[in-house]
VOGU-3710 file (C-alpha; in Angstrom, 3 decimals, decimal comma):
1> makalahplr> -0,053/-0,012/0,017  2,848/2,417/0,847  4,198/1,849/-2,699  0,708/2,133/-4,244  0,086/5,490/-2,637  3,531/6,934/-3,098  2,568/8,317/-6,484  -0,464/10,878/-6,889  -1,675/9,177/-10,089  -1,858/5,785/-8,362
11> vqllsalneg> -3,881/7,323/-5,613  -6,376/8,669/-8,198  -6,499/5,406/-9,973  -7,176/3,316/-6,854  -9,776/5,703/-5,740  -11,469/5,636/-9,104  -11,303/1,742/-9,279  -12,854/1,674/-5,690  -15,927/3,463/-7,331  -16,342/0,728/-10,001
21> vaspnelakk> -14,788/-1,464/-12,697  -12,914/0,429/-15,467  -10,174/-0,129/-18,106  -7,052/1,958/-18,453  -8,449/3,583/-21,445  -11,663/4,694/-19,506  -9,457/5,924/-16,668  -7,274/7,907/-18,951  -10,277/9,667/-20,311  -11,749/10,137/-16,847
31> lnepltnvsy> -8,639/11,587/-15,326  -7,443/13,507/-18,445  -4,040/11,658/-18,404  -2,003/10,035/-21,091  -2,974/6,424/-21,688  0,676/5,205/-21,498  1,054/6,695/-18,061  -2,244/5,224/-16,741  -1,540/1,818/-18,178  1,931/1,836/-16,471
41> hvrmlhdlgc> 0,524/2,760/-13,048  -2,444/0,324/-13,451  0,139/-2,491/-14,012  1,892/-1,422/-10,842  -1,299/-1,378/-8,854  -1,960/-4,931/-10,097  1,561/-6,177/-9,444  1,243/-4,682/-5,873  -1,985/-6,602/-5,384  -4,313/-3,586/-4,978
51> ielveteprr> -6,537/-4,297/-7,990  -7,584/-7,354/-9,885  -8,431/-8,116/-13,518  -12,124/-8,936/-13,828  -12,643/-9,237/-17,563  -11,328/-8,621/-21,119  -13,030/-7,453/-24,164  -11,844/-7,256/-27,828  -11,529/-3,705/-28,982  -10,193/-2,704/-32,364
61> galehyyrai> -7,991/-5,822/-32,798  -6,702/-5,761/-29,216  -7,994/-6,752/-25,736  -9,171/-4,029/-23,256  -8,568/-5,140/-19,674  -11,037/-4,105/-16,991  -10,049/-3,921/-13,389  -11,511/-3,347/-9,896  -9,942/-2,429/-6,506  -9,560/-5,126/-3,973
71> vrpffadkdw> -8,175/-2,710/-1,280  -9,179/0,818/-0,216  -6,537/3,541/-0,330  -6,336/3,705/3,440  -4,033/2,771/6,185  -4,845/1,511/9,696  -3,084/3,427/12,419  -0,752/0,550/13,363  0,312/0,116/9,637  0,867/3,885/9,209
81> krlpknargs> 3,116/3,984/12,349  5,311/1,232/10,923  6,118/3,253/7,796  9,391/5,202/7,620  9,006/8,944/8,101  10,063/9,689/4,514  7,358/7,211/3,153  4,664/8,946/5,235  5,821/12,232/4,011  5,687/11,103/0,296
91> isdavlqlvw> 2,080/9,592/0,732  0,951/12,857/2,558  2,311/14,942/-0,242  0,510/12,835/-2,889  -2,809/12,831/-1,133  -2,587/16,551/-0,285  -1,812/17,319/-3,912  -5,160/15,615/-4,905  -6,899/17,675/-2,326  -5,507/20,905/-3,662
101> ddtaeaikgg> -6,207/19,964/-7,351  -9,763/18,890/-6,615  -10,487/22,017/-4,652  -8,943/24,363/-7,188  -10,894/22,764/-9,938  -14,126/22,834/-7,963  -13,629/26,502/-7,248  -12,762/27,312/-10,828  -15,752/25,504/-12,213  -18,207/27,002/-9,710
111> lfderedrhl> -18,980/23,530/-7,941  -17,420/24,389/-4,566  -20,165/26,799/-3,635  -22,887/25,382/-5,907  -24,800/23,879/-2,934  -25,797/26,258/-0,102  -25,396/23,572/2,468  -21,714/22,641/1,805  -19,346/22,779/4,799  -16,076/24,653/5,140
121> srsvlcmddq> -14,320/25,370/8,453  -10,760/25,865/9,935  -10,315/25,501/13,634  -7,110/26,123/15,529  -7,413/24,088/18,705  -5,296/23,622/21,857  -5,117/20,248/23,464  -2,950/17,653/25,358  -1,901/14,229/24,107  -5,100/12,608/25,359
131> gweqlnella> -7,240/15,284/23,701  -5,241/14,658/20,280  -5,904/10,898/20,603  -9,634/11,563/21,227  -9,828/13,951/18,196  -8,305/11,374/15,889  -10,637/8,658/17,162  -13,597/10,882/16,463  -12,406/11,503/12,840  -12,010/7,785/12,449
141> etldsamqiq> -15,606/7,332/13,637  -16,735/10,048/11,362  -15,106/8,335/8,297  -16,744/5,025/9,237  -20,051/6,808/9,399  -19,466/8,468/6,031  -18,906/5,124/4,383  -22,122/3,858/5,725  -23,946/6,995/4,495  -22,403/6,240/1,030
151> adsasrvskg> -23,636/2,594/1,206  -27,104/3,718/2,221  -27,185/6,197/-0,637  -26,286/3,491/-3,089  -29,030/1,256/-1,692  -31,586/3,992/-2,251  -30,452/4,588/-5,784  -30,733/0,884/-6,601  -34,336/1,028/-5,556  -35,122/3,732/-7,846
161> gsetfavnlv> -34,082/6,831/-5,725  -32,326/9,902/-6,935  -29,015/9,667/-8,677  -25,677/9,867/-6,752  -23,061/12,490/-7,292  -19,365/12,661/-6,271  -18,532/14,371/-2,932  -15,215/15,158/-1,394  -14,780/14,705/2,276  -11,452/15,944/3,559
171> mmthptpssa> -10,512/15,577/7,163  -7,007/16,540/8,631  -5,352/16,959/11,987  -1,764/18,110/12,229  0,232/20,300/14,772  -0,206/23,895/13,953  3,030/25,667/12,866  4,006/28,849/14,890  3,490/30,904/11,674  -0,184/30,039/11,387
181> kkstapssgt> -2,762/32,594/12,264  -4,377/31,727/15,558  -7,787/33,141/14,847  -10,349/30,581/13,656  -11,507/31,230/10,130  -15,287/31,642/9,683  -17,140/28,459/9,178  -20,060/27,838/6,835  -22,310/25,099/5,940  -24,228/22,311/7,611
191> rkrrrsagkk> -22,804/22,632/11,082  -24,027/26,248/11,379  -27,445/25,374/10,091  -27,727/22,392/12,524  -26,692/24,431/15,466  -29,393/27,073/14,777  -31,962/24,404/14,133  -31,278/22,977/17,486  -31,757/26,239/19,294  -35,091/26,682/17,606
201> ataka> -36,177/23,121/18,652  -35,082/23,864/22,273  -37,084/27,139/22,252  -40,185/25,404/21,021  -39,969/22,576/23,728
//
């Protein structure tokens, strides 16, 4: 997994193949990347045991190979701690580059603020080691809940509900550098709405 996620394109490919079966040709078009690059990194993911070949189809005198992911692009805490520091840094760089690219593209295309209930917040917190551990446990639980929400959405769609759309969920915790601004940036989105809704419900009760 460390080798798989050490390159930003492999992170994208593994994420895409977690969404469904696809061929290198389809992935190249989806990610707007050269087919030769995509094919090379797909082979690497296959050799590393992260994806598997599910079928082949004849296309223009050649065989098109279709793959699906068999692992999630995710490290358990115990596995992450066993990685060398430079490997953790490389993987963090690759994932953060995807975050920046996705965010910039969403802002440029007007998607970032398309929905009025999107959430954005930055909070500079002060806590001890126990608080740090509790915060990371909370984020892990939130991710598990998000995966269940995704599964529930897919189930509703399969029964004839509304169509799904791609959503970016980004969560980070890291020690704040001394150069960072200490003031907390304004938050906007669902949290603010829920808080105000809760006050109204209390007042009515």
